[in-house]
N, C-alpha and C positions, 0 to 999 in steps of 0.2 A: 242109368245115365240121365242127367237133366235134359228136358226138352224145352222148346220155346212156347209151349202152350198150344201148339198147332200140330203136335205129333211128330215134329222134326227134332231128333236128338241134337243137342249141342254139347260143347265141351266144358260147360259150367262157367264159361266166361262170355256167354252171349253170342258165341260164334257157331253157327250151325255146322254140323258135320254129317257124314254119310252113314253114321251108325257104326263105323269101323275106325273111328278116331282120326279120319282124314277130313280136315276142314274143307267146306265148300262155300260157294258164294250165295247160298240161300236158294239157289235154283238147281241144286244137284250137280253143279259143275265143280270138280275138285280144283283147289288152287294151292299155291305154295305157302299158305299161311300169311301171306302179305297182300292178299287180294288179287294176285296175278294168276289167272288160270294157267295150268300147265297140262301136259299130256300124260301125266303119271310117271314120267321119267325125268322130271326136272327141266323139261324144255318148254318155255313159254309158248302157249298157243292162243287161239282166239275163242276158246271155249267149245270148239267143235272138233278138237283133235288136230287142227291145222296150225303149224308154226306161224307166229305172227310175222308181219313184213319186216319188222326191225331185226328179228333174229335171222331171217333169210338173207337180208342185205348184209348183215354183219358177217355171216358165214361166207357169202360170195366175195366180199371185199378181202377177207382173210385168205381165201383160196387164191384169188388173183394176185395178191401181194406175195404170197409164198411161191406161186408159179413163176412170177417175174424173177424173184430171188434165185430160185433153183435153175432158171434158164442160163444164168451166168456160170456156166460150167466150162472151165478152161480147156479140159481135155476134149470134150465133145465139139466145141467150137473150133479148136485148133485142127482137129481132124477134118472138119468141113472145109476150112480154108486150105488145108493141104490138098484135099481132093479137087478143089476149084482150079488148081494149077496142073491137073493131069489131063490127058486126052479125054474127050467126051465128058466134060465135067458135069454138065447138067444131068445127064443120066445117072452118073455116079452119086451126085448129091441128092437126087430124088430118091434113089434106092436107100441111101444112108439115112436120110431124114425119115423115110417110111419105117425103116428098121428100128430107129430110136423111138418113134412115136408108138408103134405097135407094141414093142416090148414093155415100155414104161406104162402104157395104158393097161396091158394085160396084167402086169404086176399089181397095179392099183385095183383092178377089178377083182383079182383073187383076194386081196385084203378086205375089200368092201363086202363082197358077197360071201366070202368064207368066214374069217374070224371077226366080221363086223359086229356081231352080237357080243363077242367078248370085249371089243373095244367100247361098245355102249355100256356094258356092265362096269367096265373099269372107270369110265367117266362118271356114271351114276354113283359109284362108290368112291369118288375121288377125295372124300373127306375122312377116309379110314386111315388108321395108323399104318397098315400095310402099304397103302398107296403112297403115303408120304415117304416111307422108307424106300420104296421102289424109285420114287422121284429123286431122292437123294443119291441112291446108288447109280441110277442111269445118268443123272447129271454129272456125277464124278467121272464116269466112264467117257462121257461126251467131252468133258474138259481135257481128259488125257488124249482123246482123239484130236482135239484142236491143237494141242501141243505137238503131237506127232506130225500133223499137217503143216504146222509152222516150221518145224525143223526140216521137213522134206519138201518145202515149198519150191526149191530150185529144181527138183526132179519131177515135180507134179505135172508140168506141161511139156516135158520132153517126149515128143511123139515119134516113135519109130514103127512104121507099118510094115508088116510082112508082105512078101510078094503077092500072096493070094488075095490080100485085102485090096490091092490096087487093080484087080480085075473088075470090070464093070458089073458082071453078074454076081460079084461077091459083096457089093456095097451094102445090100440089105442085111446080110449076115454080119458084116462089120458093125453096122449100127446096132443090131440086136445084141451082139457080143459085148460091145462097150457099155451099153445100157444095162445089161444084166449084171455086170460088175458094179456099176454105179448104184444100182438098187440097194446094195448092201449098206451104203452110207448115205442114203437119200433122206436125210433128216427133215428138210422142208416138205418133202412129199409125204412122209409119215405124219407130220404135223397137220397137213392139209387133209389127209384121209381121216385122222382122228376127229377133226372139226366136222367133216362131212357126215360121218356115221353117227355123230352125237347131235346132229342138227335137227332131228325129227322129220326130215324130208323123206318122201317115199323113194323107192329104189330107182325109179326112172330119173327123178330129179338129182339124186346122188350121182348117178352115172353121168348126167349132163355136166355137173360141176367137175367131175373127174376129167371129162373130155376137154373142158375149158382149161384146166390146169395143164394138161398135156399139150394142147395147142400153143399155150404160152411157152412151154418148155422148149418146143422146137422152133419158136419164132426166130431166134438168131440164125438157125440153119437155113430157114426160108429166106432170111435177109441176105445171106451169102449167095443163095441161088438167084435171087432177084438182081443183086448187084452184078453178078456175072452175066446174066441174061441181057441186062440193059447196056453194059459197058464192055463186055467181052474181056479181051486181054488188057484193056486199059484199067480194069478193076483190080488186076493182080497186085499192082503196087499199093493201092489203097488197102486191099485185103491183107497184104503182108504187114503194113503198118498196124492195122487193126489186130492182127495176130500177135505182134510184138507187145502191143498195149495190154492185151488180154493176158499174155504170159507173164507180164510184169505185175499186174494189179490183181488178177483173179485169185492167185494163191493166198494173198494177204486178206482179201475180202472173204474168201471161203473160210479161212482160219478164224477170222474175227466173228463171223456169223455163227460158226460152230461153237466157239467159246461163249458167245452170248446165249445160245440155246442151253448149253450146259450150266452156265451160271443161273439162268432163270429156273431150271429144274432144281438145282441145289437150293436156291432161295425158297422155292415153293415147298420143298421137303422140310427144310429147317423151320420155316415159319409155321407149317402145319403141325410139326411135332412140338414146337414150343407153345403153340396155342392149345 
């Protein structure tokens, strides 16, 4: 293999490499072939294995935007407003919000700590034919789900709570149960987790981003609690109007967001296969 006259192998085009065909910046730091150091997994870093500030900021903004989007959950919010009109509402709402937060965070932690390496591998190999085919298939399934959500939008927010769920000591279990079902179709959450595990951040930083996402997810529930704490029964009329607005608009928004995610995946798969 040619070298640069100083004992440093290069690739024959004047670009020093590490002797294993990986271009570096002439100082032994691998880069991505475009002069941008990375951490060996395609994540830009500062040459010391630390993701650069731009990458961290981009990941944070993406997680925040997805957290805000995911928080507009018509069923979760409608149940909170329903509980606000029951006896001892603050206790019930606090238990309900705690159940939602704990269950959603636990599900995210399982994905980050458990199959996180599989997700990183998938992202690193995101230019393979298999990945593009998977994107096309998953995108098609998500589009079908969006159609199903649209067709069932009138039933989406019809909340009927069983008697046990109205007990104050059962509000945590109610929040946990509702969220466990929601996890099956939590596409914004899955997108945020994918961005987090492929960010190059260490585990503590990944968990902090996950906590931020979940705090944003329960923000509407906390808003219901604050409104009731400040205004008491006077807030019930306002909350009832808010519930009606959510029931009217949220199914449409949820269907369109799901459709957009599916179309994006299909376009990604088709363009990758065509290229």
